C-alpha positions in Angstrom: 23.6 48.7 10.3 27.2 48.2 9.3 29.0 47.0 6.2 27.2 47.5 2.9 23.9 48.7 4.4 23.7 52.5 4.0 21.2 53.0 6.8 22.9 52.6 10.2 20.8 51.1 13.0 21.2 51.7 16.7 24.2 49.9 18.2 23.1 46.4 19.3 23.1 45.4 22.9 26.3 44.0 24.4 26.0 41.4 27.2 29.5 41.8 28.6 33.2 42.2 27.8 34.6 41.1 24.5 35.3 37.4 24.6 36.2 36.3 21.1 37.3 38.4 18.1 38.0 37.3 14.5 39.7 40.1 12.5 40.1 40.1 8.7 40.0 36.3 8.4 41.2 34.9 5.1 41.0 31.1 4.8 40.2 28.2 2.5 40.6 24.5 1.8 42.7 24.5 -1.3 46.0 26.3 -2.0 45.3 29.7 -3.6 41.5 29.4 -3.3 40.0 31.4 -0.5 36.5 30.8 0.9 36.8 33.6 3.5 38.0 36.9 2.2 38.3 39.2 5.2 35.6 38.2 7.7 35.2 40.0 11.0 33.3 38.8 14.0 33.0 39.9 17.7 31.4 37.8 20.4 30.8 39.4 23.8 30.3 37.6 27.1 26.8 36.1 27.3 25.8 36.8 23.7 24.2 34.5 21.2 25.4 35.3 17.7 23.8 34.0 14.5 25.6 33.7 11.2 23.4 33.5 8.1 23.9 33.8 4.3 23.5 31.9 1.0 24.9 28.5 0.4 28.7 28.8 -0.3 29.0 32.1 1.6 31.6 30.6 4.0 29.5 30.3 7.1 30.7 26.8 8.2 34.2 27.6 7.0 34.3 30.5 9.4 33.3 28.3 12.3 36.0 25.7 11.3 38.6 28.5 11.1 37.7 29.6 14.6 38.1 26.1 15.8 41.4 25.4 14.1 40.0 23.0 11.5 40.7 25.2 8.5 44.0 27.1 8.3 43.7 30.9 8.7 46.0 32.3 6.0 45.8 35.8 7.3 44.0 37.7 10.0 43.8 36.9 13.7 41.5 35.1 16.2 41.7 36.0 19.9 40.0 34.6 22.9 40.0 36.7 26.0 42.7 38.8 24.4 45.0 35.8 23.7 45.9 34.9 20.2 44.4 31.5 19.3 44.8 31.7 15.5 45.3 28.2 14.0 45.5 26.6 17.5 44.8 22.9 17.6 41.3 21.8 18.4 42.2 19.9 21.6 44.0 23.0 22.9 41.0 25.1 22.1 38.7 22.7 24.0 41.1 23.0 27.0 40.8 26.8 26.8 37.0 26.7 26.8 35.9 26.5 23.2 33.3 23.8 22.2 32.3 22.8 18.7 29.3 20.9 17.4 29.7 20.0 13.7 26.7 19.6 11.4 27.5 16.0 10.3 29.0 13.0 11.9 28.7 14.7 15.3 28.3 11.5 17.5 30.2 8.2 17.9 27.4 5.9 16.6 28.8 2.7 18.1 29.2 4.2 21.6 26.4 4.7 24.1 25.2 8.1 25.1 27.2 7.9 28.3 30.3 6.9 26.5 29.9 9.8 24.0 29.8 12.2 26.9 32.8 10.5 28.5 34.7 11.3 25.2 33.5 14.9 25.6 35.0 15.2 29.1 38.1 13.0 28.5 40.4 15.9 29.5 38.8 16.1 33.0 37.7 12.5 33.8 37.3 13.2 37.5 34.5 15.7 36.8 32.5 13.3 34.6 29.8 12.4 37.2 29.3 16.1 38.0 29.1 17.2 34.4 26.9 14.2 33.4 24.3 15.3 36.0 24.5 18.8 34.7 23.8 17.5 31.1 20.9 15.4 32.3 19.4 18.6 33.8 19.6 20.2 30.4 18.7 17.1 28.4 16.6 14.7 30.6 16.2 12.2 27.8 20.0 11.5 27.9 19.8 10.3 31.5 16.9 7.9 30.8 18.7 6.4 27.8 22.3 6.6 28.9 23.0 3.0 27.8 21.6 3.3 24.3 23.9 3.5 21.4 24.0 6.9 19.7 23.7 5.3 16.2 20.1 4.1 17.1 18.9 7.6 18.0 16.8 10.0 15.8 18.4 13.1 14.3 17.1 15.3 17.1 18.3 13.0 19.8 21.8 12.8 18.2 21.9 16.6 18.2 21.2 16.6 21.9 24.1 14.1 22.5 26.5 16.2 20.3 25.6 19.4 22.2 25.9 17.7 25.6 29.3 16.2 24.6 30.6 19.7 23.6 29.4 21.1 27.0 31.1 18.5 29.1 34.2 20.7 29.4 32.2 23.7 30.5 33.1 25.9 27.5 32.8 29.6 27.6 32.2 29.6 23.8 30.1 27.1 21.9 30.2 26.9 18.1 27.2 25.3 16.5 27.2 24.4 12.8 23.6 24.3 11.5 22.1 22.5 14.5 18.6 22.3 12.9 19.7 20.9 9.6 17.8 17.8 8.5 15.3 18.0 11.4 11.5 18.1 11.3 10.0 21.5 12.0 9.0 20.4 15.6 12.6 19.2 16.3 14.0 22.4 14.8 12.0 24.5 17.2 13.2 22.3 20.1 16.8 22.8 19.0 16.4 26.6 18.8 14.8 26.7 22.3 17.5 24.4 23.7 20.2 26.6 22.2 18.7 29.7 23.9 18.5 27.8 27.2 22.2 26.8 27.0 23.0 30.5 26.3 21.1 31.5 29.4 23.3 29.3 31.5 26.2 31.6 30.7 27.6 30.0 27.6 28.3 32.4 24.7 27.3 30.9 21.4 28.1 31.4 17.7 25.5 29.6 15.6 25.6 29.1 11.8 22.1 28.5 10.5 20.3 28.0 7.2 16.9 28.6 8.9 17.7 32.4 8.8 14.4 33.7 10.2 14.3 31.4 13.2 18.0 32.1 13.9 17.5 35.8 13.9 14.5 35.5 16.2 16.6 34.1 19.0 20.0 35.7 18.5 21.2 38.9 20.1 23.2 39.9 17.0 23.4 38.5 13.5 26.0 38.5 10.8 25.1 38.0 7.1 28.0 36.5 5.0 28.1 36.7 1.3 31.0 35.5 -0.9 33.2 35.1 2.2 32.8 38.7 3.4 30.5 40.5 6.0 27.5 41.9 4.1 25.4 43.1 7.1 25.7 43.2 10.8 23.1 44.2 13.3 20.8 42.9 16.0 18.7 39.9 15.0 15.5 42.0 15.1 17.0 44.7 13.0 18.2 42.2 10.3 14.8 40.6 10.2 13.1 43.9 9.6 15.6 45.4 7.2 14.1 45.6 3.7 17.4 45.0 1.9 18.2 41.9 4.0 14.7 40.6 3.4 15.0 41.2 -0.4 18.5 39.8 -0.9 18.6 37.0 1.7 15.7 36.0 3.8 13.3 35.0 0.9 16.0 33.0 -0.8 17.2 31.3 2.4 13.6 30.4 3.4 13.1 28.7 0.0 16.3 26.8 0.4 15.2 25.6 3.9 11.8 24.6 2.6 13.3 22.6 -0.3 15.9 20.9 2.0 13.2 19.9 4.5 11.2 18.2 1.8 14.1 15.8 1.1 15.8 15.7 4.5 13.1 15.2 7.1 14.3 13.6 10.4 14.1 9.9 10.3 15.0 7.3 13.0 17.3 4.6 11.6 15.4 1.6 10.5 17.7 -0.7 12.4 20.0 -0.1 15.4 23.8 0.1 14.9 24.9 -3.5 14.5 28.3 -3.1 16.0 
C-alpha cells in the first residue's frame, strides 16, 4: 500500500493504458484557502476507481477539479496524455469526460427524453441511437420517457442523470456520491448499475460515502484525508487493511447510517407543477 501505510501491498491490477492522471493537485473555492493539498490519481483504461474518506476530505472537490468546475491552482490533469487542466466543462464533455453531480443532477421540468436530449446536444444526429443504448442499460427510462424528471424518485433521477452523462459516449465517467440519500435497496441497485456501466468499457471515478460498498466493487481505491492521499491500493486490500478499518471504515459506516436515517429516498408528494 502506498502513501502513509508502512506495509506495501502487491501492485493492484491495471486494466489497460493510463487514461487520466491528476498530479499534485492543489485547488479550493476561496482565495488562499485550499481544499486539495497535493492530490494524485491515476485512472487506467477499463478501471473503476473509488474515492473514500471523511467528510471535508476533498473528495467531491477533486472530481470538480477534474471536470473544470473548481480552479486547479497548481498541478496538472491529463487525459490520454493531453493537458486538460482547468479546461471548460463543455470542452471536456466533447473530449469524452462525463460528470454526474450529487445534487441537482436532472432538469426537473423536462421529461426523461428531454433530459437525455440535453445530454447529447453536441451530437443531435446520434440521439436516437444513444437513446436506445440508454434504454438497454436503464429499461425504465424507455417506458417512462414522457414523464417529467421532477416527479421521479431519487433512484430514478439518478438513472436519468447517469444516462444523460452517457449520451456522449464518454471514455471517463465521474460520479459524485451516486448512492447519497437513497434507500439501502436503491443503493445496491446503483452500485450494481455502476459496475455494469464500467463493463461496457467506460472507465469510472466514483466518490462515495458508503465506503465498504464502494470498495467491494472498485478495482482500486483512494482514501483522501485533509486534501491529501492517505492510502491507495486495490479495493479488497483497503477493505482488509487494519489501519484503514480503524481510521476510516468504522467512522464512515457510522456517518452513512446516520445520514440514511434522515435522508431516506422519498418520491415527491406532488409532480412538478411547471
